[in-house]
C-alpha positions in Angstrom: -34.4 167.6 128.4 -35.8 170.9 126.6 -32.9 173.5 124.9 -32.9 175.5 128.3 -31.9 172.4 130.4 -29.3 172.0 127.5 -28.1 175.4 127.3 -27.8 175.5 131.2 -25.6 172.4 131.4 -23.2 173.4 128.8 -22.8 176.9 130.4 -22.2 175.2 133.9 -19.4 173.1 132.2 -17.9 176.0 130.4 -17.9 177.8 134.0 -16.0 174.6 135.6 -13.6 174.2 132.8 -13.0 177.9 132.9 -12.5 177.7 136.6 -10.3 175.0 136.7 -8.1 176.6 134.1 -7.8 179.9 136.3 -7.4 177.9 139.5 -4.8 175.7 137.8 -1.2 175.9 139.6 1.7 177.6 137.4 4.9 175.2 136.7 7.0 177.1 139.2 4.1 176.2 141.9 4.0 172.6 140.9 7.9 172.4 141.1 8.1 174.1 144.6 5.3 171.5 145.9 7.2 168.8 144.5 10.2 170.0 146.2 8.5 170.6 149.6 7.0 166.9 149.1 10.8 165.6 148.6 12.1 167.4 151.5 9.5 166.3 153.7 9.8 162.8 153.0 13.4 162.7 153.1 13.4 164.5 156.5 10.8 161.6 157.6 13.1 158.9 156.5 16.3 160.7 158.2 13.9 160.6 161.4 13.3 157.0 161.1 16.8 156.4 160.7 17.5 158.4 163.8 14.8 156.5 165.7 16.4 153.0 164.5 19.6 153.7 165.3 18.5 154.7 168.7 16.5 151.9 169.3 19.7 149.7 168.0 21.8 151.4 171.0 19.0 151.0 173.4 18.8 147.5 172.3 22.4 146.6 173.0 22.6 148.7 176.1 19.4 147.0 177.3 21.1 143.3 176.2 24.2 144.2 178.4 22.2 145.5 181.5 19.0 143.3 181.4 20.7 140.8 183.6 22.4 143.1 186.2 20.8 142.1 189.4 20.7 145.6 191.0 17.7 146.6 189.0 14.2 146.1 190.8 11.4 144.3 189.1 9.6 148.0 188.8 12.5 149.4 187.3 12.8 146.5 184.5 9.3 146.7 183.6 9.5 150.5 183.1 12.5 150.0 180.9 10.9 147.1 179.1 7.8 149.2 178.1 10.1 152.1 177.0 12.3 149.8 174.8 8.9 148.1 173.2 7.5 151.4 172.3 11.1 152.6 170.7 11.7 149.4 168.9 7.9 149.6 167.5 8.4 152.9 166.4 12.2 152.5 164.5 11.6 148.7 163.2 7.7 148.2 163.0 6.6 144.6 162.7 10.5 143.6 162.8 10.8 145.2 166.3 10.6 141.9 168.3 13.6 140.8 166.2 15.5 144.1 166.9 16.8 142.7 170.5 17.9 139.5 171.6 21.2 137.7 172.4 23.7 136.4 169.6 24.1 132.8 169.8 26.3 130.4 167.5 25.6 127.4 166.1 28.1 125.1 163.9 27.5 123.2 160.7 30.1 121.1 159.5 31.2 118.1 157.5 34.8 116.4 157.2 36.3 119.4 154.8 35.0 122.8 156.3 33.5 123.9 159.6 31.0 126.9 159.1 29.8 129.2 162.4 26.4 130.8 162.1 25.4 134.0 164.2 21.7 134.1 165.1 22.7 137.8 164.8 21.8 138.4 161.0 21.4 134.8 160.7 24.9 134.9 158.7 27.9 132.9 158.2 30.2 134.7 161.1 33.2 131.9 160.2 34.4 129.4 157.7 37.2 127.1 159.0 39.1 125.0 156.4 39.3 121.4 158.6 42.0 120.0 156.4 44.4 123.3 156.2 46.4 125.8 158.3 47.5 129.3 158.2 51.4 129.5 157.5 51.7 130.0 161.2 50.1 126.8 162.1 47.1 128.7 163.4 43.6 127.5 162.3 42.6 128.6 158.9 39.4 130.8 158.7 38.7 132.1 155.5 36.7 135.0 157.6 35.9 135.6 161.1 33.8 137.8 163.5 31.9 141.1 163.3 33.9 142.3 160.6 31.5 141.1 158.2 28.2 142.1 156.7 26.0 139.6 155.6 22.2 140.6 155.0 19.6 142.6 153.0 18.5 146.0 153.1 14.8 147.2 151.8 12.4 149.4 153.0 9.3 147.7 154.7 6.3 150.1 156.0 8.2 153.1 155.1 11.2 152.0 157.4 14.6 151.2 156.3 15.2 147.4 157.6 18.8 145.6 157.9 18.4 142.0 158.3 22.5 141.7 159.4 21.5 143.5 162.5 18.1 141.6 163.6 18.0 138.3 165.5 16.9 135.2 163.5 15.5 132.1 165.1 16.8 128.8 164.7 13.9 126.4 163.7 14.7 123.0 164.9 18.2 123.2 164.7 20.9 122.0 167.2 23.9 124.0 168.5 26.2 121.6 166.7 25.1 120.1 163.5 27.4 117.5 162.0 27.3 116.3 158.1 30.4 113.8 158.0 27.8 111.0 157.3 24.6 112.1 155.9 23.2 115.7 154.5 22.4 118.2 157.1 20.3 121.5 157.0 19.9 124.5 159.6 17.1 126.9 159.4 16.8 130.4 160.7 14.0 132.7 160.6 13.7 136.1 160.8 9.9 137.1 162.1 8.0 140.0 161.2 4.4 139.4 162.9 2.4 136.1 162.4 3.2 133.7 159.4 5.3 136.5 158.1 9.0 135.7 158.1 12.6 135.5 156.1 13.9 132.3 156.2 17.7 131.4 155.6 18.4 127.5 155.2 21.8 126.2 154.9 22.4 122.7 153.5 25.7 120.7 153.4 26.6 117.2 152.1 29.6 114.9 153.1 32.9 115.7 151.4 31.7 118.6 150.0 33.0 122.2 149.8 29.6 123.5 148.8 26.8 124.7 151.1 23.3 125.4 149.6 21.7 128.7 150.6 18.4 129.4 150.1 16.3 132.8 151.3 12.6 132.2 151.3 10.2 135.7 151.6 6.8 134.7 153.4 4.4 137.3 153.8 6.7 139.9 152.8 4.4 141.3 150.0 2.6 142.8 153.1 5.4 144.7 154.2 7.5 145.5 151.2 6.4 148.1 148.7 4.6 146.3 145.8 6.4 148.4 143.3 9.8 146.9 144.5 11.3 144.1 142.2 14.5 143.8 143.7 16.1 143.8 147.3 19.7 144.9 148.1 21.9 142.1 149.4 25.0 143.3 151.0 28.1 140.9 151.5 31.0 142.6 153.4 34.3 140.6 154.3 37.9 141.8 155.4 40.2 139.2 153.9 42.6 138.0 156.4 46.6 137.1 155.3 46.9 133.6 155.3 50.2 133.0 153.7 53.9 133.3 154.4 54.5 136.1 151.9 52.0 139.1 152.1 53.0 140.9 149.4 52.4 138.1 147.0 49.4 137.1 148.7 47.8 140.3 148.3 48.8 140.8 144.8 46.7 137.4 144.1 43.7 138.5 146.1 41.0 140.0 144.3 37.1 139.8 143.7 35.9 137.7 140.4 32.5 137.2 138.9 31.3 135.6 136.0 28.3 137.2 133.7 25.1 135.0 133.5 26.1 132.9 130.3 29.3 134.7 129.6 33.1 135.2 130.5 34.6 135.7 133.5 35.9 139.0 135.0 37.7 140.5 137.7 38.8 143.7 139.5 42.7 144.5 139.3 44.3 142.4 141.9 47.5 144.7 142.0 45.7 148.1 142.5 45.3 149.7 146.0 41.6 150.0 145.4 39.2 149.4 142.4 35.6 149.0 141.9 32.9 148.3 138.9 29.2 148.3 138.3 28.1 145.2 136.7 25.0 146.1 135.0 23.7 143.1 133.5 22.8 139.4 135.0 25.7 137.6 137.2 26.0 134.1 138.0 28.7 134.1 140.8 30.6 136.4 142.8 34.1 135.4 144.2 36.2 136.6 147.1 39.2 134.9 146.0 42.7 134.7 147.9 46.0 133.2 146.6 44.8 129.5 147.6 41.1 129.6 149.2 38.0 131.4 147.9 34.1 132.2 149.2 32.1 132.1 146.2 28.4 133.0 146.2 26.6 131.0 143.0 23.1 131.5 142.2 20.9 128.9 141.0 19.4 131.0 138.3 21.2 134.6 138.4 21.5 137.8 140.2 20.2 140.9 138.7 23.1 142.8 138.9 26.0 144.1 141.3 28.3 146.6 142.5 31.9 145.3 143.1 34.8 146.9 145.1 38.0 146.1 147.4 40.4 148.1 149.0 44.0 147.4 150.2 45.0 147.6 154.2 48.2 148.6 155.1 51.1 146.6 154.3 51.8 143.4 156.7 48.6 144.2 158.5 46.4 141.2 159.5 44.3 141.8 156.8 44.9 142.1 152.8 41.8 143.7 151.5 38.3 145.0 152.2 35.8 143.1 149.9 32.6 144.9 149.5 29.5 143.4 147.2 26.2 145.0 146.7 23.9 142.7 144.8 20.4 143.1 143.4 18.2 139.9 144.2 14.6 139.5 142.2 11.6 140.0 144.4 8.2 139.7 142.6 6.1 141.0 145.5 4.5 137.3 146.1 3.2 135.8 149.1 5.8 133.1 149.0 9.1 133.6 147.2 12.5 131.9 147.2 15.8 132.7 145.9 18.5 129.8 145.8 21.9 130.2 146.0 25.1 127.9 146.7 28.1 128.7 148.9 31.8 127.4 147.8 34.1 127.4 150.4 37.5 126.1 149.7 40.6 125.6 148.1 41.5 127.1 144.7 42.7 123.8 143.3 42.3 123.0 139.6 40.5 119.5 139.9 38.4 120.8 142.8 36.8 123.6 141.1 36.7 122.1 137.7 34.0 119.5 139.2 31.7 122.0 141.0 28.4 122.1 139.4 25.2 123.7 140.4 22.8 122.8 137.4 23.5 120.1 135.4 25.4 120.6 132.0 26.4 124.2 133.1 30.1 125.1 133.1 30.9 127.6 135.7 34.4 128.2 134.8 35.5 128.6 138.7 39.2 127.4 137.4 39.5 131.0 136.0 40.2 132.0 139.2 43.5 130.3 139.2 46.0 132.5 137.5 47.3 129.9 134.8 48.1 132.3 132.2 46.3 133.7 129.1 46.2 131.9 125.9 48.5 129.7 125.0 50.4 129.7 128.2 47.0 128.9 130.0 46.6 125.9 127.6 50.0 124.3 128.2 49.2 124.1 132.1 45.9 123.1 131.5 46.6 120.3 128.9 50.1 119.2 129.9 51.7 120.5 132.8 48.6 120.0 135.3 48.1 116.1 134.0 51.8 115.6 134.1 52.0 117.0 137.8 48.8 115.1 139.0 50.2 111.9 137.3 53.6 112.0 139.0 51.6 113.1 142.4 49.8 109.8 142.2 53.4 107.8 142.5 55.2 110.2 144.6 54.8 112.0 147.6 58.2 114.2 147.8 57.1 117.4 145.5 60.6 118.3 145.3 61.0 114.8 143.3 58.1 115.4 141.4 59.5 118.8 140.3 62.9 116.8 139.4 61.2 114.3 137.5 58.7 116.8 135.7 61.9 119.0 134.8 63.7 115.9 133.5 60.5 114.7 131.2 59.9 118.3 129.9 63.6 118.6 128.8 63.5 115.3 127.1 60.4 116.3 125.4 62.0 119.6 124.1 65.7 118.4 123.5 65.0 117.9 119.8 64.4 121.6 119.7 67.6 122.1 122.0 69.8 120.0 119.7 68.5 122.0 116.6 69.3 125.3 118.3 72.8 123.8 119.2 73.3 122.8 115.7 72.2 126.0 113.9 74.9 128.0 116.4 77.5 125.3 115.3 77.0 126.3 111.7 77.0 130.1 112.7 80.4 129.6 114.6 82.1 127.8 111.6 81.3 130.2 109.2 82.2 133.2 111.3 85.8 133.5 109.8 84.3 133.9 106.3 81.9 136.5 107.8 85.2 138.3 109.3 86.7 138.2 105.8 83.6 139.7 103.9 83.8 142.7 106.9 87.2 143.2 106.3 86.7 143.3 102.6 83.5 145.6 102.8 84.1 149.0 104.4 81.7 149.9 107.4 80.4 152.9 105.5 78.6 150.2 103.1 76.3 148.4 105.8 74.0 147.3 103.3 76.5 145.5 100.9 78.0 143.9 103.9 74.7 142.7 105.1 73.9 141.6 101.4 77.1 139.4 101.2 76.7 138.0 104.7 73.2 136.7 103.8 74.4 135.4 100.3 76.8 133.6 102.3 74.1 132.0 104.6 72.1 131.5 101.4 74.6 129.3 99.5 75.7 127.5 102.6 72.3 126.5 103.7 72.4 128.5 106.8 69.3 130.2 108.3 70.5 132.9 110.9 67.4 132.8 112.8 67.7 128.9 113.2 69.4 129.2 116.7 66.7 131.6 117.9 63.5 129.8 116.6 63.7 126.9 118.8 64.4 128.8 121.7 61.3 130.9 121.1 59.3 127.8 120.8 60.6 126.9 124.4 59.4 129.9 125.6 55.9 129.3 126.2 57.1 126.6 128.4 58.8 128.9 130.6 56.1 131.4 130.7 53.4 128.6 131.6 55.7 127.1 134.6 56.0 130.9 135.7 52.3 130.6 136.1 51.9 127.3 137.6 54.1 127.2 140.3 52.8 130.0 142.4 49.3 129.0 141.8 49.5 125.6 142.8 47.8 124.8 146.2 49.4 121.5 146.2 52.8 123.0 146.7 51.3 125.1 149.7 53.5 124.4 153.0 55.3 121.4 151.4 59.0 121.3 152.5 61.7 120.5 150.7 65.6 120.6 151.7 65.8 124.0 153.1 62.4 125.4 151.9 59.8 125.3 154.4 57.2 126.1 151.6 57.6 125.4 147.8 54.9 127.9 146.9 56.5 130.8 149.0 60.3 131.8 149.1 62.6 130.1 151.0 65.1 132.1 153.1 68.6 131.1 154.7 69.2 134.5 156.1 67.0 137.3 157.2 68.2 140.7 156.4 68.1 143.5 159.0 66.7 145.8 156.5 64.9 145.9 153.4 66.6 146.2 149.9 64.3 147.9 147.4 63.3 145.3 144.6 64.9 142.8 146.6 63.4 142.3 150.1 64.7 141.4 153.7 65.9 137.7 153.1 68.2 135.7 150.9 66.6 132.8 148.9 69.1 130.2 148.2 67.4 128.5 145.4 67.2 132.2 143.6 70.8 132.4 144.0 71.3 129.1 142.7 69.2 129.7 139.9 71.0 132.7 138.8 74.4 131.2 139.1 73.2 128.3 137.0 71.9 130.9 134.4 75.1 132.6 134.2 76.9 129.2 133.6 74.3 128.3 130.9 74.6 131.8 129.3 78.5 131.8 129.2 78.4 128.1 127.5 75.8 129.3 125.2 77.5 132.4 124.2 80.9 130.7 123.7 79.3 128.6 120.7 77.1 131.7 119.3 79.9 133.7 118.2 78.6 134.4 114.8 75.2 135.3 116.1 76.7 137.5 118.4 78.7 139.1 115.6 75.7 140.1 114.0 73.7 141.2 116.9 76.4 142.6 119.7 74.0 143.8 122.2 72.6 140.3 122.6 75.3 139.0 125.0 75.0 142.4 127.1 71.4 141.2 127.4 72.3 137.5 128.2 74.3 138.4 131.0 71.8 141.0 132.3 69.0 138.5 132.7 70.6 136.4 135.4 71.0 140.0 137.6 67.2 140.7 136.9 66.0 137.4 137.6 67.9 137.3 141.1 66.1 140.7 142.1 62.6 139.3 140.6 62.4 135.8 142.2 63.8 136.5 145.5 60.0 136.8 146.9 58.4 134.6 144.6 57.7 130.9 144.8 60.7 128.4 145.7 59.4 126.0 143.7 59.5 127.9 140.7 63.2 129.0 141.3 63.8 125.2 142.2 62.7 124.1 138.7 64.4 127.1 136.6 67.7 125.7 138.5 67.4 122.5 137.5 66.3 123.4 134.0 69.6 125.2 133.7 71.6 122.5 135.2 69.7 120.1 132.4 70.8 122.6 129.6 74.3 122.7 130.6 74.4 119.1 130.8 72.8 118.8 127.4 75.1 121.4 126.0 78.1 119.5 126.9 77.0 116.1 125.9 76.2 117.5 122.3 79.4 119.3 121.9 81.0 115.8 122.1 78.8 114.5 119.1 79.0 117.8 117.1 82.7 118.1 115.0 82.9 121.5 113.8 85.3 120.5 110.9 82.6 118.1 109.7 79.9 121.0 110.0 81.9 123.1 107.8 82.8 120.6 105.4 79.1 120.1 104.7 78.6 124.0 104.3 81.1 124.0 101.8 79.5 121.2 99.8 76.3 122.9 100.0 77.7 126.1 98.4 78.6 123.9 95.0 75.0 122.8 94.8 73.0 124.3 92.6 69.9 126.4 94.7 66.8 125.5 94.0 64.6 128.3 93.4 61.6 128.6 96.0 58.1 128.6 94.3 57.5 132.3 95.4 60.7 133.2 93.7 59.7 130.9 90.3 56.1 132.7 90.8 57.9 136.1 90.1 59.9 135.3 87.7 57.0 134.0 85.4 55.1 137.0 86.4 58.1 139.3 85.1 58.4 136.9 81.9 54.7 136.9 81.1 54.6 141.2 81.7 57.6 141.1 79.0 55.8 139.1 76.5 52.6 141.4 76.8 54.5 144.6 76.5 56.4 143.3 73.1 52.7 142.0 71.9 51.1 145.6 72.5 54.4 147.1 70.5 
């Protein structure tokens, strides 16, 4: 190559570069072109959705009219041709699955009965075979077309929703019974030859678990290659199953467990709530007061959005549950995502044993509101074992609650006795405290207080000695407050006039509603309030010394029964029954203790304590030593 050729090549390259720079569009022109492309693509997607909706509407109409005898063969052929063309344009390779007849298949064992619809291949309803609703009707966790269960994704530049397409059963009988051995039901959504989405349901005898696997075969040819997840939508209207709508609604919500992390939930008492779960999720539950539907991943879900919304009060439904889950999709020729459903009761002993992977704790028991911190520990490690132990010997839950109350009060009796003994000391010292108050005027409140505390110190009396034992019993009361309404064992269990110990009892239905009280009268709640007044009156008579120091305490003690009467009228009758028994036993214990505690003997012992030299506490001794050491050092410096 000579010099002239080199000059020519360089000149041509320079001309091309200059031309490309000169003809390069400006940033405004590039942005305008990008916006035009976005608008054009959006219009195309909208048109695809319009075509899809029209095709779906046409398919529904076609299903309704296809069997009409009035149609001639020629008309039917024309309609079939039109239908196929419109469906192919709207659904592409999924066109044949857009039209079909909805059929139902049942998969059941001795505990649950699941109905599966070919439309969407989804669980259409789930029945608890060993439980019924409060009105004795069949207990269905969900039922009907008011549910959504399926995936949304783009295939061949079309929006596909599997919930609206028809799956075909694969060697599946209409009724599958797994009471004696494990059974499987398989449904496929075809998208051409050797291309399908497969749902597999598997159930074992005596189990509330249903294995659920999603398999993608040949979808890499339809779904975009840069897609790494598909949206899975799960929507359910939660039906009212229990007697008290308000209380049931306040214990109904969405729970979930983060992958290898804690359990969390939406606010159950709010009218609506939602949250975006941006990290991996292990399971998501539609939880009601006593039953739950839980979707559990064998590995994990990528992320999810969860939300619920209340229905109008006293309607047939409680809340609208809506979950949008991201499922992993790697674009392979044959992929599987594995899940398991738990359809069953919120029973501690049952949920504790549910396990998908070995040595993995699902923490499903957190759905049961047993209380946080120490209250939950008391329920898990003391109350529930005691309740189950007594349940192994007795069938009457009213009797079980009675025995459990007696045992708890016996265990707490040392604290009750100590509280009474402290109150007796305060009571016998009251004349001396009154003398101090008469000697020291009211305007010298600090001097009064110091003289009173000096009297207590000499007599060896702790003014808080009567309160501390009661405070130690307080966690038991709170734990029981959480335990009874959450115990499915009490559900629909009758006792005396109560028809359901897990709900309120009513001896009279009011023709109107009283705010904060309700539209009925609960006898167990009335008995609880009356027994609390007697217990309060008995205790206040022996706590005169304490009441003198805290005059507002007496009013508070008498206000509590009134407040409890308002709060507990709509609560579990088993809880009111327990508190009623507890108050009766407390009254009995107090009367018995009174016979063994002599006020004169107590006063004599306190007077003897005054004469004894008081041993300095370690803290006081340390302070005096520090003061002496400081004085010694000061003298040394001088």
